C-alpha positions in Angstrom: 0.0 0.0 0.0 1.1 3.4 -0.7 -0.2 6.4 1.3 -0.1 9.9 0.1 0.5 12.7 2.4 -0.6 16.3 1.9 2.2 17.7 -0.1 1.8 14.9 -2.5 -2.1 15.1 -2.7 -1.3 18.9 -3.4 0.8 18.1 -6.3 -1.5 15.7 -7.8 -4.5 17.8 -7.4 -3.0 21.1 -9.0 -2.7 20.6 -12.7 -0.5 23.8 -12.7 2.2 22.3 -10.3 5.4 21.5 -12.3 5.5 18.3 -10.8 1.9 17.1 -11.5 2.2 15.3 -14.8 5.4 13.5 -13.9 4.0 12.3 -10.4 0.7 11.4 -11.9 2.5 9.3 -14.4 4.7 7.7 -11.8 1.6 6.6 -9.8 0.2 4.7 -12.8 3.2 2.5 -12.8 2.8 1.2 -9.2 1.3 -2.0 -8.5 0.2 -1.5 -4.9 -3.0 0.1 -3.9 -2.8 3.7 -3.4 -4.5 5.6 -0.4 -5.1 8.9 0.8 -5.7 9.0 4.5 -9.0 10.7 5.6 -6.9 13.2 7.9 -5.2 14.3 4.7 -8.4 14.9 3.0 -9.7 16.8 5.9 -6.6 19.1 5.8 -7.3 19.8 2.3 -10.9 20.5 2.9 -10.1 22.8 5.6 -7.5 24.6 3.6 -10.1 25.0 1.0 -12.8 26.2 3.5 -10.2 28.8 5.3 -9.6 30.1 1.7 -13.2 30.4 0.9 -13.7 32.2 4.2 -10.5 34.2 4.0 -9.7 32.9 7.3 -6.4 33.1 9.0 -6.9 30.3 11.4 -3.7 27.7 11.3 -4.6 24.1 10.4 -4.3 21.5 13.1 -1.1 19.7 13.4 -2.3 16.1 12.6 0.8 14.4 11.0 0.7 11.9 14.1 -2.7 10.5 13.1 -1.1 8.9 9.7 1.5 7.0 11.6 -0.5 4.2 12.9 -2.2 3.5 9.7 1.1 3.4 7.7 2.9 1.3 10.4 0.2 -1.3 10.9 -0.5 -1.7 7.1 3.3 -1.9 6.4 2.6 1.2 3.9 5.0 3.3 2.1 4.1 7.0 3.2 4.9 9.5 0.5 5.7 12.7 2.0 8.2 15.8 1.6 8.8 15.6 5.4 11.4 13.1 5.6 13.3 14.9 8.4 10.5 14.2 10.8 9.0 10.9 9.5 12.3 9.1 9.1 12.7 9.4 12.9 9.8 7.1 13.6 10.5 3.4 14.0 8.9 1.1 11.6 7.6 3.7 9.2 8.7 3.3 5.5 8.7 6.9 4.0 9.8 8.3 0.7 9.6 11.7 -1.2 8.9 11.0 -4.8 8.6 14.5 -5.5 12.4 14.8 -5.2 13.3 12.5 -8.1 10.6 13.8 -10.5 11.4 15.8 -13.7 9.6 18.8 -14.3 7.9 19.4 -17.7 11.4 20.3 -19.2 12.8 16.9 -18.0 14.8 18.6 -15.2 15.0 16.8 -12.0 14.0 18.7 -8.8 16.9 17.4 -6.7 
């Protein structure tokens, strides 16, 4: 199983992001199931609501709610937050956004 964190969902949902095409294409090549934790969807929904209301309320820190899902399912968590998530024992985490070429074929790392 592959879990998508907020940053990867943001790239996937924004057609204008320079990494959208390469990332979406890479996802089509995987054989494992791909999932988005409900807390990530909640984050995006809250962000959208905040934008709609022009609110300055900070979003809740909910990263820890992803960890039991990822560890218990032996899932790969895709996140740009490697510094924090690599410290968690038993958690498989990678940042696929680092190795993707942009629309000009230039890698972002």
